[in-house]
C-alpha positions in Angstrom: 13.7 -83.9 7.3 13.5 -87.1 6.1 12.2 -87.5 2.2 9.7 -90.4 3.2 8.1 -87.8 5.5 4.6 -86.2 5.1 4.4 -82.9 5.7 1.4 -82.4 7.7 -0.8 -79.5 6.4 -0.8 -76.6 8.5 -4.0 -75.1 10.2 -5.4 -72.3 8.3 -5.4 -68.7 9.8 -6.8 -65.6 8.3 -3.6 -62.9 7.8 -3.6 -60.7 10.4 -4.6 -57.3 9.5 -1.2 -55.1 9.8 -1.2 -51.1 10.0 -1.3 -49.2 6.9 0.8 -46.5 6.7 0.0 -43.5 4.4 1.1 -43.1 0.8 3.6 -41.0 -0.1 4.6 -39.9 -3.4 8.2 -40.5 -3.0 9.3 -42.9 -0.4 12.6 -44.9 -1.0 13.4 -45.3 2.4 11.5 -47.4 5.5 9.1 -45.1 7.4 11.3 -43.4 10.4 14.6 -44.2 8.9 17.0 -42.0 10.1 19.0 -41.6 6.8 16.2 -40.9 4.6 16.9 -38.1 2.1 14.4 -36.3 -0.2 17.4 -35.2 -2.3 18.3 -38.9 -3.0 14.7 -40.0 -3.5 14.7 -37.1 -6.2 17.7 -38.6 -7.8 16.1 -42.1 -7.4 13.4 -40.5 -9.7 15.3 -38.6 -12.3 17.8 -41.8 -12.8 15.0 -44.1 -13.3 13.6 -42.1 -15.8 16.9 -41.0 -17.4 15.9 -41.9 -20.8 13.0 -39.3 -20.6 15.4 -36.7 -19.6 18.2 -37.5 -22.0 15.2 -37.8 -24.9 14.1 -34.3 -23.6 17.5 -32.7 -23.6 18.8 -34.5 -27.0 16.0 -33.5 -28.7 15.7 -29.9 -27.6 19.9 -29.5 -28.1 19.4 -31.1 -31.5 16.8 -28.9 -32.5 18.5 -25.6 -31.3 22.0 -26.7 -32.8 19.9 -27.2 -36.2 18.2 -23.9 -35.9 21.4 -22.0 -34.9 23.7 -23.6 -37.7 21.4 -23.3 -40.7 20.0 -19.6 -39.8 21.7 -16.7 -41.6 23.6 -14.2 -39.5 22.5 -11.3 -38.2 24.0 -7.7 -37.5 22.7 -5.2 -35.0 23.8 -1.4 -36.0 23.3 1.3 -33.1 22.9 5.1 -32.8 22.7 7.1 -29.7 21.0 10.3 -29.9 20.5 12.9 -26.7 17.0 14.2 -25.9 17.0 17.8 -24.2 14.1 19.2 -22.4 11.7 21.0 -25.1 12.2 24.6 -24.0 11.5 27.7 -26.4 14.3 29.6 -27.8 13.0 32.9 -26.8 12.0 32.6 -23.1 11.1 35.1 -20.2 12.6 35.1 -16.9 9.8 33.3 -15.1 10.4 30.7 -17.8 13.8 30.4 -17.5 14.0 29.9 -13.6 11.1 27.8 -13.7 12.1 24.2 -12.9 10.6 21.2 -14.5 8.9 18.1 -12.6 10.8 15.1 -12.8 7.5 13.0 -13.5 7.1 15.7 -16.8 10.6 14.5 -18.2 9.8 11.1 -17.6 7.0 11.3 -20.1 8.3 13.3 -22.3 11.4 11.0 -22.9 9.1 7.8 -23.0 6.8 10.0 -25.2 10.1 10.6 -27.4 10.9 6.6 -28.0 7.3 5.8 -28.5 7.7 8.5 -31.8 11.0 7.0 -32.4 8.7 3.6 -32.9 6.3 5.1 -34.8 4.5 4.0 -37.7 4.8 7.5 -39.6 8.7 7.0 -39.1 9.1 3.6 -40.0 7.1 4.0 -43.5 9.6 6.9 -44.2 12.6 5.1 -43.5 11.2 2.2 -45.9 10.4 4.7 -48.3 13.9 6.2 -48.3 15.8 2.8 -48.2 13.7 1.0 -50.7 12.9 -1.8 -48.3 9.9 -2.9 -50.6 12.4 -4.8 -53.1 14.4 -6.4 -50.4 13.5 -9.8 -49.9 14.2 -9.7 -46.1 11.3 -7.7 -45.4 9.2 -8.2 -48.3 6.3 -10.7 -46.7 4.7 -13.7 -49.0 1.8 -12.6 -50.3 -1.4 -15.0 -49.5 -4.9 -14.8 -50.4 -4.6 -14.5 -54.4 -5.3 -11.4 -56.1 -6.8 -8.2 -54.4 -7.9 -5.0 -55.8 -4.9 -2.4 -56.4 -6.0 -0.3 -53.4 -6.6 -2.9 -50.8 -3.3 -4.9 -51.8 -1.0 -1.7 -51.5 -2.4 -1.3 -47.8 -2.0 -4.6 -47.2 1.9 -4.2 -48.6 2.4 -1.2 -46.6 1.1 -2.5 -43.3 3.3 -5.6 -44.0 6.4 -3.5 -44.6 5.9 -1.3 -41.5 5.5 -4.4 -39.2 8.3 -6.1 -40.5 10.7 -3.4 -39.9 9.4 -2.4 -36.7 10.1 -6.3 -36.0 14.0 -5.5 -37.0 14.0 -2.3 -34.7 14.6 -2.0 -30.6 14.6 1.5 -29.0 15.8 1.7 -25.6 15.8 4.4 -23.5 19.0 4.4 -21.3 18.8 4.5 -17.8 19.1 7.6 -15.6 19.9 9.6 -18.5 18.5 11.6 -21.6 20.2 9.1 -24.3 18.0 6.8 -26.3 20.0 4.0 -28.0 18.2 3.1 -31.9 19.3 -0.4 -32.7 18.4 -2.0 -35.7 19.0 -5.9 -36.6 19.4 -7.3 -40.4 21.5 -9.9 -42.4 23.1 -7.3 -44.3 25.4 -5.0 -42.1 25.6 -2.0 -44.7 21.4 -2.2 -44.1 21.6 -2.3 -40.6 24.0 0.8 -40.5 22.0 2.8 -42.8 18.7 1.8 -41.6 19.4 3.4 -37.8 21.4 6.4 -39.2 18.2 6.7 -41.6 15.4 6.4 -38.8 17.4 8.8 -36.4 17.5 11.4 -39.2 13.8 11.1 -40.1 13.3 11.7 -36.5 15.1 14.6 -36.2 13.6 16.1 -39.3 10.2 15.6 -37.7 11.2 17.1 -34.7 11.9 20.5 -36.2 9.0 20.3 -38.4 6.9 19.7 -35.7 8.1 22.6 -33.7 8.3 25.1 -37.0 4.6 24.2 -37.9 3.3 24.3 -34.6 4.9 28.0 -34.2 3.6 28.8 -37.8 0.0 27.7 -36.6 0.4 29.6 -33.3 1.7 32.8 -35.0 -1.6 32.7 -37.2 -3.9 32.0 -34.5 -2.0 34.9 -32.3 -2.2 37.0 -35.4 -6.0 36.5 -35.6 -6.6 37.1 -31.7 -4.4 40.2 -32.2 -6.6 41.6 -34.3 -9.8 41.1 -32.1 -7.9 42.4 -29.2 -6.9 45.5 -31.3 -10.5 46.2 -31.6 -11.8 45.3 -28.4 -9.0 48.0 -27.1 -10.1 51.0 -29.3 -13.8 50.1 -28.4 -13.3 50.2 -24.7 -11.2 53.0 -25.1 -13.9 55.3 -27.1 -16.6 54.3 -24.5 -14.5 55.3 -21.6 -14.2 58.8 -23.8 -17.4 58.9 -24.4 -18.6 58.6 -20.9 -16.1 61.2 -19.4 -17.3 63.9 -22.1 -21.4 63.1 -21.2 -20.7 63.5 -17.1 -18.1 66.0 -17.9 -15.4 64.5 -16.0 -11.8 65.9 -16.1 -10.3 64.4 -13.0 -12.6 62.4 -11.2 -10.2 61.8 -8.4 -9.7 65.1 -7.3 -13.4 66.2 -7.7 -14.4 63.3 -5.5 -11.6 64.3 -2.8 -13.3 67.9 -2.5 -16.8 66.3 -2.3 -15.6 63.8 0.6 -13.5 66.5 2.7 -16.5 69.0 2.6 -18.9 66.4 3.8 -16.5 65.4 6.4 -16.4 68.9 7.5 -20.5 69.4 7.6 -20.9 66.4 9.6 -18.2 67.9 12.2 -20.3 70.9 12.6 -23.9 69.1 12.6 -22.3 67.1 15.5 -21.1 70.2 17.3 -24.8 71.9 16.4 -26.6 68.9 17.7 -24.7 69.3 21.0 -25.2 73.0 21.9 -28.6 72.6 20.6 -29.2 69.4 23.2 -27.4 71.7 25.8 -29.8 74.7 25.5 -32.9 72.4 25.4 -32.0 71.3 28.4 -31.8 74.7 30.4 -34.7 76.0 28.5 -37.0 72.9 29.9 -35.8 73.1 33.2 -36.3 77.3 33.3 -40.1 76.3 32.1 -40.3 73.7 34.9 -39.5 75.5 37.8 -39.1 79.5 38.0 -37.0 79.2 41.2 -34.6 77.7 39.6 -33.8 80.5 37.2 -31.1 82.4 39.1 -29.5 79.4 39.4 -29.7 78.0 36.1 -28.9 81.4 34.0 -26.2 82.4 36.5 -26.3 85.9 34.9 -24.0 88.2 37.0 -26.3 91.0 37.0 -29.1 88.9 38.5 -26.6 87.9 41.1 -25.4 91.4 41.9 -29.1 92.4 42.6 -29.9 89.6 44.7 -27.1 90.3 47.0 -27.7 94.1 47.1 -31.0 92.8 48.0 -30.3 90.8 50.5 -28.1 93.6 52.2 -31.3 96.1 51.8 -33.6 93.0 53.7 -31.5 93.1 56.5 -31.2 96.6 56.9 -34.7 96.9 56.5 -34.9 94.0 59.2 -33.0 96.0 61.5 -34.7 99.4 61.5 -38.3 97.8 61.7 -36.9 96.4 64.8 -35.7 99.3 65.7 -37.8 102.2 64.9 -40.8 100.6 63.9 -42.9 100.1 60.5 -43.9 103.8 60.1 -40.6 105.1 60.6 -39.2 107.4 57.5 -36.2 105.5 57.4 -38.1 102.2 57.5 -40.6 103.6 54.8 -37.2 104.5 52.7 -36.0 101.7 52.8 -39.7 99.4 52.3 -39.0 101.3 48.9 -35.7 100.6 47.8 -36.7 96.8 48.5 -39.5 97.1 45.9 -37.6 99.0 43.3 -34.7 96.4 44.0 -37.4 93.5 43.5 -38.9 95.1 40.4 -35.6 95.2 39.1 -34.7 91.8 39.5 -37.7 90.5 38.3 -37.2 92.3 34.8 -33.3 91.2 34.6 -34.6 87.4 35.4 -37.2 87.6 32.5 -34.7 89.2 30.2 -32.5 86.0 31.1 -35.4 83.7 30.6 -35.9 85.3 26.9 -32.3 85.1 26.2 -32.2 81.4 27.0 -35.2 80.8 24.9 -34.0 83.1 22.2 -30.4 80.9 22.3 -32.5 77.7 22.2 -34.3 78.7 19.0 -31.0 79.9 17.2 -29.2 76.0 18.0 -32.4 74.4 16.7 -32.3 76.4 13.4 -28.5 76.1 13.1 -28.6 72.3 13.4 -31.8 72.0 10.8 -29.5 73.9 8.5 -26.3 71.8 8.5 -28.6 68.5 8.5 -30.0 69.9 5.1 -26.3 70.6 4.2 -25.4 66.9 5.0 -27.9 65.4 3.3 -27.3 67.1 0.0 -23.5 66.6 0.2 -24.2 62.9 0.6 -26.1 62.9 -2.3 -23.4 64.8 -4.1 -20.9 61.9 -2.4 -23.5 59.0 -3.7 -23.8 60.4 -7.3 -20.0 60.8 -7.6 -19.5 57.0 -6.2 -21.7 55.8 -9.1 -20.0 57.9 -11.7 -16.6 56.6 -10.5 -17.6 53.0 -10.5 -19.2 53.0 -14.1 -15.9 55.2 -15.1 -13.4 52.6 -13.0 -15.3 49.6 -15.2 -14.8 51.2 -18.2 -11.2 52.1 -17.5 -10.4 48.5 -16.1 -11.4 47.0 -19.3 -9.8 49.2 -21.5 -6.6 48.5 -19.5 -7.1 45.0 -19.5 -7.5 44.8 -23.1 -4.5 47.0 -23.7 -2.6 44.6 -21.5 -3.3 41.7 -23.3 -3.2 43.4 -26.5 0.8 44.0 -25.6 1.3 41.0 -24.2 -0.1 38.9 -27.4 2.1 41.1 -29.4 5.2 40.2 -27.4 4.3 36.7 -28.0 3.7 37.1 -31.6 7.0 38.7 -32.0 9.0 35.8 -29.9 7.3 33.1 -32.2 8.2 35.1 -35.6 12.0 35.0 -34.2 11.7 31.6 -32.6 10.4 30.4 -36.4 13.1 31.7 -37.9 15.8 29.8 -35.7 16.5 26.5 -37.2 17.6 24.8 -33.5 16.4 21.3 -32.3 16.7 19.7 -29.1 17.6 16.5 -30.5 21.4 15.9 -30.5 23.1 12.8 -32.4 25.4 11.7 -30.2 26.7 8.3 -32.2 26.1 7.5 -36.0 25.5 3.8 -36.4 29.0 1.9 -37.5 28.5 -0.6 -40.1 28.9 -4.3 -37.6 31.6 -6.8 -38.1 30.3 -9.2 -36.0 26.8 -11.1 -35.9 25.3 -10.9 -32.9 22.9 -13.8 -33.7 22.9 -17.1 -34.0 25.3 -17.8 -30.9 25.5 -21.5 -31.5 27.8 -22.1 -28.7 25.7 -20.0 -26.3 22.4 -21.4 -27.9 23.5 -25.1 -27.1 24.5 -24.6 -23.6 21.2 -22.9 -22.8 19.2 -25.3 -24.8 21.4 -27.7 -22.6 20.2 -26.0 -19.1 16.7 -25.8 -20.3 16.7 -29.5 -21.7 17.8 -30.8 -18.4 15.4 -28.2 -16.3 12.2 -29.2 -18.8 13.6 -33.0 -18.6 13.9 -33.2 -15.1 10.2 -31.2 -14.5 8.6 -33.7 -16.9 10.4 -37.0 -15.0 8.9 -35.6 -11.6 5.7 -34.9 -13.4 5.4 -38.6 -14.6 6.7 -39.8 -11.4 3.8 -37.8 -9.6 1.2 -39.0 -12.1 2.1 -42.7 -11.6 0.3 -44.8 -9.4 1.8 -48.4 -9.9 3.8 -49.9 -7.4 7.4 -49.5 -7.9 9.2 -50.6 -4.6 8.8 -53.2 -1.7 7.7 -50.8 0.4 5.0 -49.7 -1.9 3.6 -53.1 -2.1 4.1 -53.3 1.8 2.4 -49.9 2.5 -0.4 -51.0 0.6 -1.8 -54.6 1.3 0.0 -54.8 4.8 2.1 -58.0 4.2 5.7 -58.4 4.1 7.5 -58.6 0.6 8.7 -61.7 0.1 11.1 -61.2 -2.6 12.0 -58.7 -5.5 12.4 -60.6 -8.8 14.4 -58.3 -11.3 13.7 -57.7 -14.7 15.0 -60.6 -17.0 17.9 -59.2 -18.9 18.8 -60.9 -22.6 22.5 -61.4 -22.0 20.9 -64.2 -19.7 19.0 -65.8 -22.1 20.6 -68.2 -25.1 19.8 -66.9 -28.7 17.3 -69.6 -29.1 15.2 -68.5 -25.8 15.5 -65.2 -27.0 14.0 -66.0 -30.0 11.2 -68.0 -28.7 10.9 -65.3 -26.0 10.8 -68.1 -23.2 13.6 -69.4 -20.5 12.5 -67.2 -18.1 10.0 -69.5 -16.9 12.9 -72.2 -15.7 15.9 -69.8 -15.0 16.4 -71.2 -11.6 17.3 -74.2 -13.5 19.1 -73.1 -16.6 20.8 -69.9 -14.9 21.2 -70.7 -11.2 23.9 -68.2 -10.4 21.8 -65.5 -11.9 20.6 -62.5 -9.5 17.0 -63.8 -11.2 17.5 -67.0 -10.1 18.6 -65.8 -6.8 15.2 -64.0 -6.1 13.6 -67.0 -6.4 15.9 -68.8 -3.8 15.2 -66.0 -2.1 11.2 -66.4 -2.6 11.6 -69.9 -1.7 12.9 -69.4 1.3 10.6 -66.8 2.8 7.8 -69.4 2.1 9.4 -72.3 4.0 9.8 -69.5 7.0 6.6 -67.8 6.6 4.5 -70.4 8.8 7.3 -71.5 10.7 7.8 -74.4 12.4 5.9 -76.1 9.6 6.2 -74.7 6.0 2.9 -74.4 4.0 2.0 -77.2 2.1 -0.6 -76.0 -0.5 0.0 -72.8 -2.3 -1.7 -70.4 -4.6 0.2 -68.3 -6.7 -1.9 -65.5 -8.3 -2.0 -62.0 -9.5 -4.4 -59.0 -9.8 -4.4 -58.6 -13.6 -2.9 -60.9 -16.2 0.5 -60.8 -17.6 2.3 -59.7 -14.5 4.5 -63.4 -14.2 2.3 -65.5 -12.0 3.1 -68.6 -14.2 7.2 -68.0 -14.3 6.8 -67.6 -10.6 4.8 -70.8 -9.8 7.2 -72.3 -12.4 10.5 -71.2 -10.8 9.2 -71.6 -7.4 8.3 -75.3 -8.1 11.4 -76.0 -9.6 13.4 -74.4 -6.3 10.9 -76.1 -4.0 11.9 -79.6 -6.0 15.6 -79.1 -5.9 15.4 -79.3 -2.2 14.8 -83.2 -2.9 11.4 -83.2 -1.8 8.3 -84.1 -4.0 6.3 -81.1 -5.7 3.5 -81.0 -7.9 2.7 -78.3 -9.7 -1.3 -77.5 -10.7 -2.0 -75.3 -13.8 -5.4 -74.4 -11.9 -6.1 -71.5 -14.8 -8.6 -73.4 -17.4 -9.4 -70.2 -19.1 -5.8 -69.6 -20.3 -3.3 -72.3 -19.5 0.4 -71.2 -19.3 2.6 -74.2 -17.5 2.4 -77.2 -19.9 3.7 -74.8 -23.0 6.9 -73.3 -21.5 8.3 -76.6 -20.1 7.4 -78.8 -23.4 5.0 -81.2 -21.3 1.9 -82.7 -23.5 -1.1 -82.9 -21.6 -2.7 -85.5 -24.2 -6.1 -84.2 -23.2 -6.0 -85.2 -19.7 -5.7 -82.5 -16.9 -7.3 -80.5 -14.2 -10.3 -80.1 -16.1 -10.9 -83.7 -16.9 -10.2 -84.9 -13.4 -13.0 -82.4 -11.9 -15.2 -83.3 -15.1 -14.8 -87.2 -14.2 -12.8 -87.9 -17.4 -9.7 -88.8 -16.0 -7.8 -89.7 -13.1 -5.1 -88.3 -11.0 -2.5 -91.1 -11.8 -3.7 -90.3 -15.3 -3.0 -86.5 -15.7 -0.1 -86.0 -13.7 3.1 -85.6 -15.9 6.7 -85.6 -14.5 9.3 -83.3 -15.0 12.5 -85.0 -16.6 14.9 -82.3 -16.1 13.8 -82.1 -12.1 12.5 -85.6 -11.0 11.1 -84.6 -8.3 9.1 -81.7 -9.9 5.4 -83.1 -11.3 3.0 -81.2 -13.6 -1.0 -81.3 -13.4 -1.9 -79.5 -16.8 -4.9 -77.8 -16.9 -6.4 -80.0 -19.2 -8.9 -79.0 -22.3 -10.7 -75.8 -21.8 -13.7 -76.0 -19.9 -17.1 -74.1 -20.1 -17.5 -73.5 -16.4 -14.0 -73.1 -14.7 -15.6 -71.6 -11.6 -17.8 -74.4 -10.9 -15.5 -76.6 -11.6 -13.2 -75.5 -9.0 -15.6 -74.8 -6.4 -16.8 -78.6 -6.3 -16.2 -81.2 -4.1 -14.0 -82.5 -6.3 -11.6 -80.4 -6.4 -11.3 -80.4 -2.8 -10.8 -84.3 -3.0 -8.1 -83.6 -5.5 -6.1 -81.4 -3.1 -6.8 -83.6 -0.2 -5.1 -86.5 -2.7 -2.1 -84.3 -3.5 -1.6 -83.3 -0.1 -1.0 -86.7 0.7 1.1 -87.6 -2.1 3.7 -84.8 -2.5 5.4 -82.2 0.2 4.4 -79.2 -1.7 1.3 -78.5 -3.8 1.7 -74.8 -6.0 -1.2 -73.6 -7.8 -1.2 -71.2 -10.8 -4.6 -69.9 -10.8 -6.5 -67.0 -13.1 -5.9 -63.3 -11.8 -8.2 -62.2 -9.4 -9.8 -59.2 -10.8 -11.2 -60.6 -13.9 -12.4 -64.0 -12.8 -13.4 -65.8 -9.3 -11.4 -68.9 -9.9 -8.2 -67.6 -7.7 -11.1 -66.6 -5.1 -12.4 -69.8 -5.0 -9.1 -71.6 -4.4 -7.7 -69.3 -1.7 -9.8 -70.7 0.9 -8.5 -74.3 -0.1 -4.8 -73.9 0.1 -2.3 -72.6 3.5 -1.5 -69.4 2.0 -1.9 -67.2 -1.2 1.2 -65.3 -2.9 0.2 -62.2 -4.8 2.5 -61.2 -7.9 2.8 -57.6 -8.8 4.5 -56.5 -12.0 7.0 -53.4 -10.9 5.7 -50.0 -12.5 2.7 -51.4 -14.1 0.3 -52.7 -11.3 -2.2 -49.4 -10.1 -2.2 -49.5 -6.3 -6.0 -49.5 -6.7 -6.2 -52.5 -8.4 -3.9 -54.4 -5.8 -5.8 -53.0 -2.9 -8.8 -54.4 -4.5 -7.4 -57.9 -5.3 -6.2 -57.8 -1.5 -9.4 -57.2 -0.3 -10.8 -59.6 -2.3 -9.1 -62.4 -0.7 -9.6 -61.1 2.6 -13.6 -61.9 2.0 -13.0 -64.9 1.0 -11.0 -66.0 4.1 -8.0 -66.7 2.1 -4.3 -66.2 3.9 -1.9 -63.8 1.7 1.7 -64.7 3.0 3.0 -61.8 1.0 3.3 -60.1 -2.1 6.1 -60.9 -4.9 7.3 -57.8 -6.7 8.1 -58.9 -10.2 9.8 -57.5 -13.3 11.7 -54.9 -11.0 14.6 -52.7 -12.7 17.7 -53.2 -10.9 18.8 -49.8 -11.9 15.7 -47.7 -10.4 16.9 -47.7 -7.1 20.1 -47.2 -5.7 19.8 -49.4 -2.7 18.6 -52.6 -4.7 21.3 -51.9 -7.4 24.2 -52.1 -4.7 22.9 -55.2 -3.4 22.1 -57.1 -6.4 25.4 -55.9 -8.0 27.1 -57.1 -4.2 25.5 -60.4 -3.6 25.3 -61.4 -7.6 29.3 -61.5 -7.6 29.2 -63.7 -4.7 26.6 -66.1 -5.3 28.0 -66.5 -8.9 31.2 -67.3 -7.2 29.8 -69.6 -4.4 27.3 -71.9 -7.0 30.1 -71.7 -9.6 32.4 -73.6 -7.3 29.7 -75.5 -5.8 28.6 -77.0 -9.1 31.8 -77.6 -10.5 32.4 -79.4 -7.2 29.2 -81.9 -7.2 28.8 -82.2 -10.8 25.8 -80.2 -11.2 23.7 -82.3 -8.5 22.7 -80.5 -5.5 24.5 -81.9 -2.3 22.3 -83.1 0.0 22.2 -81.5 3.4 23.9 -83.1 6.3 22.2 -83.3 9.5 24.6 -80.7 11.0 23.5 -78.0 8.5 21.7 -75.3 9.7 18.0 -74.4 9.0 19.1 -71.7 6.3 20.9 -74.4 4.3 18.3 -77.0 4.6 16.1 -74.6 2.7 
């Protein structure tokens, strides 16, 4: 492209709406990248915040090391005791063979552990060892003077708590062994305290059993006296009852009466059967005389009946043969009459006999029934006597058994009280320790190092998750939907001279002063990206802005203008931030009171306000001018459009540095007058919501956002960019070094055969 050719302004186009991708807390690789690794992403976060992790680790390790080295050595002494099942010395066979439940055994052992930790044993041990005079156990007295009683109680409680703080009682697993461990700065005291506590525990266990036995014996003696009186009283009542009722042996008497009642009952049953049989025969005779012969079954009557029948046959034969008046017939007739008379008398006697037998059976039944009733009354009376007697006898036997049992327990308790035996056995006495158990400096330091690393990494991940700022180019593209034109690394002090570091300047013209640095190369990439953003024609008027102040928009505008001017085309940098101008001072240009504000107000012309930058002859500067009371009104006036039209006609590129978007409307007004807008975003500072708001403001105003610039990016926070920068930094340093040496520090004019990239 020839230098005398003017660039025709491209047609303004609204930015295309790019699809947004969801925000991720960690996204160190592009979406859909097969090589994405969460482990690598976490590692990059830790590497980025390595100073936080190192600070936490060093702080924790230092504190632990100081405490461990300054702490006094502590010694531990351990005594071991065996606790057997708590069984009495004198046992019965049932007690010996009665099993103990496992749960009860566990409760018993845990109770013994709690006894060893009790305040009573602790205070006895404190008194024996006179720990109140030991500075290690004497707490600091606070709160001024107290009354003697209150002060003594407070001191006692403090000594007990201090002693228990040095004590550790442990029940060994799957055994009846208990470990008593005591720690102290004095090894002798540690051993004496552990042994003293075990001895006090043994004495306490013995005295507890002895006192309980003596107390039980006294109680049993009192109960024995009461039971003895009850036995005597019940026995006397039983004897009086037997004497009153003439009872010698109620068992034999009861057997005789019961046997007699049973015999009478059987006789009564037989009499009732006989009476019912004779009653039925008597009633049958009374009902029909014809049945008397059949019913009585008397042999005499049967014989008479046979003889009467024989005579009747003979009489019938004789009557038929001789006639009724024949003597033989008359004789037979007389015999028949006499036989009939005899038969009637026999029948009457039989009926009379049956009636007498029936009357006798009734009388016998009546007598037996009276006898059975009488015997029943006797049995009832005897049973009543037996019940009362059994009650008195049972009461007497019960009292006698209780008395005998209690007397036996009393004898056993008396024997047990005289035996000095216990279920607590000392297995190991506490020996004087020779090596301290703490502090262990090396172990504590290593443990604090591990804990510090875990804590530091956790804090780093929490800080990263709470950080909503833009940290990478991917975050910028994903949020506002436009490409990242370049990533400008954070400036290092080694790139600047001593004078520049003292003035905190030099970065504004880094492209000119340090062309081989990676920072300058980032601005070269920005220049190339802008020139190719609207191919085939690059944008002529550019607006450089940011969402908030301090993000590096002025530095970006200066270096971009210098880079564009180094191509050999005329470039003008317009300081459109009339509220806080920042272009003239870094370049050392004096405005002499003329600038954009005076042009828009009609005080000066464009030629009077333009200033040429001598180190770069093709670069012109239009200062902001004096502070104006209404910058937004001036920038939105038709005069501003005329000024931009005139600058387009005279310069190939017009770069405008404007005020921040979120604070004032200056950049919003100018975005509609230029070919494109570049958003400068400070890495790690700019919040996502603020950047999204700035991008919406530009879209609402009709401005075209060409892309974003990620500024002040820490190259050491991302492994990919760090490798990329180190690789190409060396290459371009070598290339530009030979390039400037060969051409004497002046850029070579591109030939017609150069590629588009070389032209740019």
